[in-house]
Each structure stands twice: as structure tokens, then as C-alpha cells.
C-alpha positions as CSV (number, residue, x, y, z in Angstrom):
1,M,13.5,23.7,8.3
2,K,13.8,25.5,5.1
3,N,11.8,24.4,2.1
4,K,14.0,21.9,0.3
5,T,11.5,21.0,-2.5
6,T,13.4,22.9,-5.1
7,K,16.9,21.7,-3.9
8,S,16.1,18.0,-4.2
9,P,16.5,16.6,-7.7
10,A,13.3,15.4,-9.4
11,Y,14.9,12.0,-10.0
12,I,14.9,11.4,-6.3
13,I,11.1,11.4,-6.1
14,I,11.0,9.2,-9.2
15,L,13.2,6.7,-7.6
16,L,11.2,6.8,-4.4
17,I,8.0,6.1,-6.4
18,L,9.6,3.3,-8.3
19,A,11.1,1.6,-5.2
20,G,8.0,2.4,-3.1
21,E,5.8,0.2,-5.1
22,A,8.3,-2.3,-6.5
23,V,8.9,-3.7,-3.0
24,F,5.2,-4.6,-2.6
25,I,4.6,-6.0,-6.0
26,L,5.4,-9.6,-5.0
27,P,3.6,-9.8,-1.6
28,F,0.5,-7.9,-2.6
29,V,0.0,-6.5,-6.1
30,L,0.3,-9.8,-8.0
31,Q,-2.3,-11.3,-5.7
32,R,-4.6,-8.2,-6.2
33,I,-4.4,-8.4,-10.0
34,F,-4.2,-12.1,-10.5
35,R,-6.1,-13.3,-7.3
36,P,-8.2,-16.0,-9.0
37,T,-5.2,-17.3,-10.9
38,F,-3.0,-17.1,-7.8
39,L,-5.4,-19.1,-5.7
40,E,-5.8,-21.7,-8.5
41,T,-2.1,-22.1,-9.4
42,F,-1.0,-22.4,-5.7
43,A,-4.0,-24.7,-4.9
44,I,-5.1,-22.6,-1.9
45,N,-8.3,-20.9,-0.9
46,N,-9.1,-17.3,0.3
47,V,-8.7,-18.2,4.0
48,Q,-5.3,-19.8,3.4
49,L,-4.1,-16.8,1.4
50,G,-5.4,-14.6,4.2
51,S,-3.4,-16.6,6.7
52,C,-0.2,-15.8,4.6
53,F,-1.1,-12.1,4.9
54,S,-1.5,-12.6,8.6
55,V,2.0,-14.0,9.0
56,Y,3.2,-11.0,7.0
57,G,1.3,-8.7,9.2
58,T,2.5,-10.2,12.4
59,V,6.1,-9.9,11.4
60,A,5.4,-6.4,10.1
61,F,3.8,-5.5,13.5
62,F,7.1,-5.8,15.3
63,S,9.1,-4.5,12.3
64,Y,7.2,-1.2,12.4
65,F,8.2,-0.6,16.0
66,F,11.9,-1.4,15.5
67,G,12.2,-0.3,11.9
68,G,11.0,3.3,12.6
69,P,14.0,4.2,14.9
70,L,16.3,2.3,12.4
71,A,15.3,4.8,9.7
72,D,16.4,7.6,12.0
73,K,19.9,6.1,12.3
74,F,20.8,4.9,8.8
75,K,20.8,6.3,5.3
76,P,17.5,5.6,3.4
77,H,19.2,4.5,0.2
78,V,21.1,1.7,1.9
79,L,18.1,0.3,3.8
80,M,15.8,0.5,0.8
81,S,18.2,-1.1,-1.6
82,V,18.9,-4.1,0.7
83,A,15.2,-4.5,1.3
84,L,14.4,-4.5,-2.5
85,M,17.1,-7.1,-3.3
86,L,16.0,-9.5,-0.5
87,T,12.4,-9.1,-1.5
88,A,13.3,-10.0,-5.1
89,C,15.1,-13.1,-3.8
90,G,11.9,-14.2,-2.2
91,G,10.2,-13.7,-5.5
92,F,12.5,-16.3,-7.2
93,Y,11.5,-18.7,-4.5
94,L,7.8,-18.0,-5.0
95,A,8.3,-19.0,-8.6
96,T,9.0,-22.6,-7.4
97,Y,5.4,-22.9,-6.1
98,P,6.3,-23.6,-2.5
99,S,4.0,-25.6,-0.2
100,L,1.5,-23.7,2.0
101,I,3.8,-23.9,5.1
102,N,6.7,-22.5,3.1
103,L,4.5,-19.9,1.6
104,H,3.7,-18.7,5.2
105,I,7.5,-18.5,5.9
106,L,8.0,-16.5,2.7
107,Y,5.4,-14.0,3.7
108,G,7.0,-13.7,7.1
109,F,10.3,-13.0,5.4
110,W,8.6,-10.3,3.2
111,G,7.2,-8.8,6.4
112,F,10.7,-8.2,7.5
113,T,12.2,-7.0,4.3
114,T,9.4,-4.6,3.3
115,I,8.7,-3.1,6.7
116,F,11.7,-3.4,9.0
117,L,14.2,-2.3,6.4
118,F,12.1,-0.3,4.0
119,W,8.9,1.3,5.1
120,A,9.9,4.1,7.5
121,A,13.0,4.9,5.4
122,M,10.8,5.5,2.4
123,I,8.3,7.7,4.3
124,K,11.1,9.8,5.9
125,A,12.9,10.2,2.6
126,T,9.6,11.5,1.0
127,R,9.0,13.9,3.8
128,L,12.5,15.4,3.5
129,W,12.0,15.7,-0.3
130,G,8.8,17.6,0.2
131,G,10.1,20.2,2.7
132,T,7.7,22.0,5.0
133,D,5.1,23.3,2.5
134,K,4.9,20.7,-0.2
135,Q,4.0,17.6,1.8
136,G,0.8,17.1,-0.2
137,I,2.7,17.2,-3.5
138,A,5.4,14.9,-2.1
139,F,3.1,12.2,-0.9
140,G,0.7,12.8,-3.7
141,F,3.5,12.1,-6.2
142,L,4.6,9.1,-4.1
143,D,1.3,7.3,-3.8
144,G,0.0,8.4,-7.2
145,G,3.3,7.4,-8.8
146,R,3.2,4.1,-6.9
147,G,-0.2,3.5,-8.4
148,L,1.2,4.1,-11.9
149,V,4.1,1.7,-11.2
150,A,1.8,-0.9,-9.9
151,A,-0.5,-0.5,-13.0
152,L,2.5,-0.8,-15.3
153,F,3.7,-3.9,-13.5
154,G,0.2,-5.3,-13.7
155,S,-0.2,-4.5,-17.4
156,V,3.2,-6.1,-18.2
157,G,2.2,-9.0,-16.0
158,V,-1.0,-9.5,-17.9
159,I,0.8,-9.3,-21.2
160,I,3.4,-11.9,-20.1
161,F,0.7,-14.2,-18.8
162,S,-1.2,-13.9,-22.1
163,L,2.0,-14.6,-24.1
164,F,2.5,-17.9,-22.4
165,I,-1.1,-18.9,-22.8
166,T,-1.2,-20.6,-26.2
167,S,-5.0,-21.0,-26.4
168,E,-8.2,-19.6,-25.0
169,I,-7.9,-19.2,-21.2
170,E,-10.9,-21.4,-20.6
171,Q,-9.3,-24.3,-22.6
172,T,-5.8,-24.2,-20.9
173,T,-4.7,-26.8,-18.3
174,L,-3.7,-26.0,-14.8
175,I,0.0,-26.8,-15.7
176,E,-0.1,-24.3,-18.5
177,R,-1.5,-21.6,-16.3
178,Q,1.1,-22.4,-13.6
179,E,3.9,-22.0,-16.2
180,A,2.5,-18.8,-17.5
181,F,2.1,-17.3,-14.0
182,K,5.6,-18.5,-13.1
183,Q,7.0,-16.3,-15.9
184,V,5.1,-13.3,-14.5
185,I,6.8,-13.9,-11.0
186,I,10.3,-14.3,-12.5
187,Y,10.2,-11.2,-14.7
188,T,8.8,-9.2,-11.8
189,S,11.6,-10.4,-9.5
190,L,14.2,-9.4,-12.0
191,A,12.7,-6.0,-12.4
192,I,12.9,-5.5,-8.6
193,C,16.5,-6.4,-8.6
194,V,17.2,-3.7,-11.2
195,V,15.3,-1.1,-9.0
196,S,17.4,-2.1,-6.0
197,I,20.6,-1.3,-7.9
198,L,19.3,2.0,-9.1
199,V,18.2,3.0,-5.5
200,F,21.6,2.2,-4.1
201,F,23.6,4.3,-6.5
202,F,21.2,7.1,-7.3
203,L,19.2,7.9,-4.1
204,K,22.3,9.3,-2.4
205,G,21.3,12.8,-3.6
206,L,18.5,13.2,-1.0
207,N,19.1,16.5,0.9
208,P,22.3,15.3,2.7
209,S,22.2,17.9,5.4
210,E,18.5,17.2,6.2
211,E,19.0,13.5,6.0
212,N,21.5,13.7,8.8
213,I,19.3,15.6,11.2
214,S,18.5,12.6,13.3
215,I,21.5,10.5,12.3
216,T,23.8,12.9,14.1
217,K,21.6,13.3,17.2
218,P,22.3,11.3,20.3
219,K,21.2,7.7,20.6
220,L,17.4,7.2,20.6
221,T,15.9,7.2,24.1
222,F,12.5,6.5,25.6
223,S,12.0,10.3,25.7
224,D,11.7,10.3,21.9
225,F,8.8,7.9,22.2
226,K,7.2,10.0,25.0
227,I,7.3,13.0,22.7
228,V,5.6,11.0,19.9
229,M,3.0,9.5,22.2
230,K,2.1,13.0,23.7
231,T,1.2,14.2,20.2
232,P,-2.7,14.0,19.7
233,S,-2.4,13.6,15.9
234,V,-0.3,10.4,16.3
235,W,-3.3,8.6,17.9
236,L,-5.8,9.9,15.3
237,L,-3.5,8.9,12.5
238,M,-3.3,5.4,14.0
239,I,-7.1,5.1,13.6
240,I,-7.2,6.8,10.2
241,I,-4.5,4.6,8.7
242,L,-6.1,1.5,10.3
243,C,-9.5,2.3,8.6
244,A,-8.0,3.5,5.3
245,Y,-5.7,0.6,5.0
246,F,-8.5,-1.9,5.6
247,A,-10.4,-0.2,2.8
248,Y,-7.3,-0.4,0.6
249,K,-7.1,-4.1,1.3
250,M,-10.6,-4.4,0.0
251,T,-9.4,-3.5,-3.5
252,D,-7.9,-7.0,-3.5
253,V,-11.4,-8.4,-4.1
254,F,-12.4,-6.3,-7.1
255,S,-11.0,-9.0,-9.5
256,L,-13.0,-11.6,-7.5
257,Y,-16.1,-9.5,-7.8
258,A,-15.5,-9.1,-11.6
259,K,-15.2,-12.9,-12.0
260,G,-17.7,-14.2,-9.4
261,V,-20.5,-11.6,-9.8
262,M,-20.0,-9.9,-13.2
263,N,-19.0,-13.2,-14.9
264,Y,-15.6,-12.0,-16.3
265,N,-12.9,-14.5,-17.2
266,D,-9.5,-14.6,-15.5
267,I,-7.8,-12.2,-17.9
268,E,-10.8,-9.8,-18.0
269,A,-10.9,-9.8,-14.2
270,A,-7.2,-9.1,-14.0
271,K,-7.6,-6.1,-16.3
272,V,-10.3,-4.6,-14.0
273,G,-7.7,-4.6,-11.2
274,T,-5.1,-3.2,-13.5
275,Y,-7.2,-0.4,-14.9
276,L,-8.2,0.7,-11.4
277,L,-4.5,1.1,-10.5
278,Y,-4.1,3.7,-13.3
279,M,-6.4,5.9,-11.3
280,R,-3.9,6.3,-8.5
281,P,-1.4,8.6,-10.2
282,I,-4.2,10.9,-11.4
283,I,-5.9,11.0,-8.0
284,G,-2.5,11.3,-6.2
285,V,-1.4,14.4,-8.1
286,I,-4.7,16.2,-8.0
287,I,-5.4,15.5,-4.4
288,G,-1.8,16.4,-3.5
289,V,-2.1,19.8,-5.1
290,L,-5.5,20.4,-3.5
291,A,-4.1,19.4,-0.1
292,D,-1.3,21.9,-0.2
293,R,-3.8,24.6,-1.0
294,T,-6.2,23.7,1.8
295,K,-5.6,21.0,4.4
296,A,-4.6,17.4,3.8
297,S,-7.0,16.2,6.6
298,L,-10.0,17.8,4.7
299,W,-9.4,15.5,1.7
300,I,-9.1,12.5,4.0
301,V,-12.5,13.4,5.4
302,I,-13.9,13.5,1.9
303,G,-12.2,10.2,1.0
304,F,-13.8,8.4,3.9
305,L,-17.2,9.8,3.0
306,L,-16.9,8.4,-0.5
307,M,-15.7,5.0,0.8
308,L,-18.7,4.9,3.2
309,I,-21.2,5.6,0.4
310,T,-19.8,3.1,-2.1
311,S,-19.1,0.3,0.3
312,T,-22.7,0.6,1.4
313,V,-23.9,0.3,-2.2
314,F,-21.8,-2.9,-2.7
315,A,-23.0,-4.3,0.6
316,S,-26.6,-3.8,-0.4
317,G,-26.3,-6.2,-3.3
318,L,-27.6,-3.7,-5.9
319,I,-24.7,-4.4,-8.3
320,D,-24.9,-7.6,-10.3
321,D,-24.0,-8.7,-13.9
322,T,-26.9,-6.6,-15.3
323,A,-25.4,-3.4,-13.8
324,T,-22.1,-3.1,-15.6
325,L,-22.1,0.7,-15.7
326,M,-23.0,0.9,-12.0
327,F,-20.2,-1.6,-11.2
328,M,-17.6,0.5,-13.0
329,L,-18.8,3.8,-11.6
330,S,-18.9,2.4,-8.0
331,I,-15.4,1.0,-8.0
332,G,-14.2,4.2,-9.6
333,V,-15.7,6.4,-6.9
334,M,-14.5,4.0,-4.2
335,A,-11.0,4.2,-5.7
336,I,-11.1,8.0,-5.5
337,G,-12.0,7.7,-1.8
338,V,-9.5,5.0,-0.9
339,Y,-6.6,6.6,-2.8
340,S,-7.3,10.1,-1.5
341,A,-7.0,8.8,2.1
342,R,-4.0,6.7,1.2
343,V,-2.2,9.5,-0.5
344,L,-2.5,11.9,2.3
345,Y,-2.3,10.3,5.7
346,F,1.4,10.7,6.0
347,A,1.2,14.2,4.4
348,T,-0.5,15.2,7.7
349,L,2.8,14.7,9.6
350,E,3.5,18.4,9.2
351,E,-0.1,19.4,9.9
352,G,0.0,17.2,13.0
353,K,3.0,18.9,14.4
354,I,5.2,15.8,14.5
355,P,9.0,16.7,14.8
356,I,11.1,16.3,11.7
357,A,13.9,14.4,13.6
358,L,11.4,11.9,14.9
359,T,9.7,11.1,11.6
360,G,10.9,7.5,11.5
361,T,10.0,6.9,15.1
362,A,6.6,8.4,14.7
363,V,5.9,6.5,11.5
364,G,6.9,3.2,13.2
365,F,4.7,3.9,16.2
366,I,1.7,4.9,14.2
367,S,2.1,2.0,11.8
368,I,2.1,-0.6,14.7
369,V,-1.7,-0.1,15.0
370,G,-2.4,1.5,11.6
371,Y,-1.3,-1.5,9.5
372,T,-2.7,-4.3,11.7
373,P,-5.2,-5.0,8.8
374,D,-2.2,-7.0,7.4
375,I,-2.9,-9.4,10.3
376,F,-6.6,-9.7,10.4
377,A,-8.1,-8.4,7.1
378,G,-7.0,-11.3,5.0
379,P,-8.4,-14.1,7.2
380,L,-11.6,-12.0,7.9
381,M,-12.3,-11.4,4.3
382,G,-11.3,-15.0,3.4
383,Y,-13.7,-16.4,5.9
384,Y,-16.7,-14.7,4.5
385,L,-15.6,-15.2,0.9
386,D,-15.2,-19.0,1.3
387,K,-18.1,-19.6,3.7
388,Y,-20.5,-17.6,1.5
389,P,-19.2,-18.0,-2.1
390,G,-20.2,-15.5,-4.7
391,A,-22.1,-12.3,-4.2
392,L,-23.2,-12.9,-0.6
393,G,-19.7,-13.3,0.7
394,L,-18.6,-10.1,-1.1
395,Q,-21.6,-8.2,0.3
396,Y,-20.6,-9.2,3.8
397,T,-17.0,-8.0,3.3
398,F,-18.1,-4.7,1.9
399,G,-20.5,-4.3,4.8
400,I,-17.5,-4.7,7.2
401,M,-15.6,-2.1,5.1
402,S,-18.5,0.4,5.6
403,I,-18.0,0.1,9.4
404,F,-14.3,0.9,9.1
405,A,-15.1,3.8,6.7
406,G,-17.5,5.3,9.3
407,I,-15.0,5.1,12.1
408,G,-12.3,6.6,9.8
409,L,-14.6,9.4,8.9
410,V,-15.0,10.4,12.6
411,A,-11.2,10.2,13.2
412,A,-10.4,12.2,10.1
413,Y,-12.8,14.9,11.1
414,A,-11.2,15.1,14.5
415,L,-7.8,15.5,12.9
416,F,-9.2,18.2,10.7
417,R,-10.4,20.1,13.7
418,L,-7.0,20.1,15.5
419,P,-5.5,23.5,16.0
420,K,-2.6,24.2,13.6
421,T,0.8,25.2,15.1
422,K,4.4,25.1,13.8
423,T,6.2,21.8,13.6
424,T,9.3,21.6,15.8
425,K,12.7,20.3,14.5
426,L,14.2,19.1,17.8
């Protein structure tokens, strides 16, 4: 495959960035930034929210398997646009404050829209945009840009929330906080609708000849899965993504840590999560450039090492409300580690010798195991956070993260040591 980086318009990657995060704002980002507020306004606890994530993850588990081949058969802009619009519709329903049972159903619906229709199509489109020698840049821009989009959504959300709070946050009633958060959800859903329309009309310019590589090939057969399963890097990427994604899920509790241990209020805690998101675009671009000049797997190794060190620090209980500087430095270093791994694990598709035409199939197969933290991470963290409120529960969760970071470090090093050969096109 020729390098298509210079032939794909820049606005394509901008649209991929915008869509790539917008679709996950409602299921995940709002809860990450406004977790204490979300729990309070929906009258649920950490375990119950975790069970919603489990429903999402269970639906996503099957969606990865079938959605991967789907992305090899249909145009990315169609799949992504439909997924965004359906996800936004779910957001309007979320604004009605559904019961816990219906909240579970909604998260199952989002598992279908964001994964079956969207995920593999986005990854394939990004890989095509990056060509053969700019995968680090492509995925660095994608994840880094997604971080910026999430941060902007978060900042606007905090502003909207603040505008509808007419007095000091500590003096407001639950009904006032529910109404303010409802406006955040509605405005977010409207923005996602706009992104859906933009994707449908303007993402058509993605390397048409390359986009049709697998669409014009014969019907998908089991032999395609056999090719994918015989590739060693596929199995290592499963482990790497599993561990890195669990670590990424841990960023959900930073706002809880800020409120429960550092004694911040709801708005201050939300700002901690938002500020952290602004690190993603910086890390994404820098790590992407470095990865193209060396090896993506090397920076994944470094990322896991940073995660292991900082999660151990948090698990030790050394950070309390008297160690503000240490708190900020630790979450900053942890963010570098988490985002470095997250930026690059799909940038290793070229390095791992995975055929271009089977990108969607490979992504779906890898994701089946790699994204299982969507099923178990929420309930697991919720159990410790609710059973041991405050600092102790958070120490336990970070201790679990350190185990995953250690396993991921070993798998990343094994991928780094794999011999490099040319990727086949099929």
C-alpha cells in the first residue's frame, strides 16, 4: 500500500477525532467528569453504576466480534453517522432520569451503537488515513484529539452546570442539581447530533480506492479469522489493550479521589477530571511523532512502566489532603502512562504485520478480550469503593490497577521484541 497520508485531506482526521470522542461522551465522559453528581442525581451508588457499565460491556463483547467484519463491508461514514445519531437519541432519554432498570437497558443500547456500528469503522478509517509509515501520527492525532474534544465537552459541561446553579453548590437542593445536570445532558446530545450530520456528509473523502480494498473482496470467510488468529501480535495486543483499558477506566475515579480524599467540592472535583483530559492531545501528538521515529511498542512499554509506578504510589496511601502537589504530579504522570498506551495500541497494527484488508476483522477479534474491562471493571471498582468508602477503597482499586499494569508491561515488552516484517495487503 502506498503512503496515503498526504492524499487524505486534513479535515478527515479532524472529523474522525470529533466523532471518535463524541460517541463516547454520554456513556462514559460525563460520568468521568461528573461522577459524584451523576451518582447523586440518579440516586445510585458505585456498584449500580458499575453494573450499567457491565451491561454495556456485555453487549459490546458480542458487538466487537460482529462489528469488526461489518466495518470491512460498509463505508465508515455511513456506519459512524448512524451510530452517532442513535447514541444522541439515547442521551435525550438519559435526560429524563430513567429508573435503574431502564438505565441498564440504555447502556446496553449504547453498547450496540458505539461498538457494533462505530468502533471498528473508526479504527479502520484512521489506519487508512495514516498510510503505512504514519500510523503513530494518525493514532496519536486520533486519541490526542479525542482527549481535547472530551476536555472541551467537559469544560462546556461544567460551564453549563455552573450557569444553572444559582447559589453556592453546597447550598443547592438535589432538584436544582438534577435540573442543572439535565441541561448538560441535553446540550451534549444536541452537539452529538450535529457531529453525526457532519460525518455523513464530509467523511466521504477518505481514500476511496483504499477504503474499498476489503469491500470489493469476496464474502468474509472463516479463513480470514484463521489468518488473524495465527498472527502473534493479535494475542499480545489483546492482553495489552485489556490492561491499558482497565487503567484508562481508573481515570474515572480521579474526581472521586479529589472529593473524597482531597476534600474538593463537586465543581472542583469535576475540574480535576477536565484538566486531566487536556493532557491527552499534548501526549497524543508527542508520543505519535516519537512512535513513528522509533517503535510504537517501545512507548507502550514506557507507558505501562509509568502506570505501574504511579498506581503503586496511590495504592500505598501516601497521598492525602496534605499532599496536594504530590496528588497533581502523580495523576499527571499516570495520565502520561495511560494515554501513551491508549494512543498507540492500534498504531501497532502495521508493526504487528496485520493485513490491511482484515483491519476491521482483526480489531473486532482483538477487542473481544481487550475491552472486557467494560464488563468487570465497573462492578469491581464499585465493590471496593462502596464497601470501603473514602481513601481505603481507592487504595484497593489502585492496587488492582498495579497488577494489570505489571501484566501489560510484560506483554508490551514481548510485542516490542517481535521481529519486524512487511505487512501484507491480501
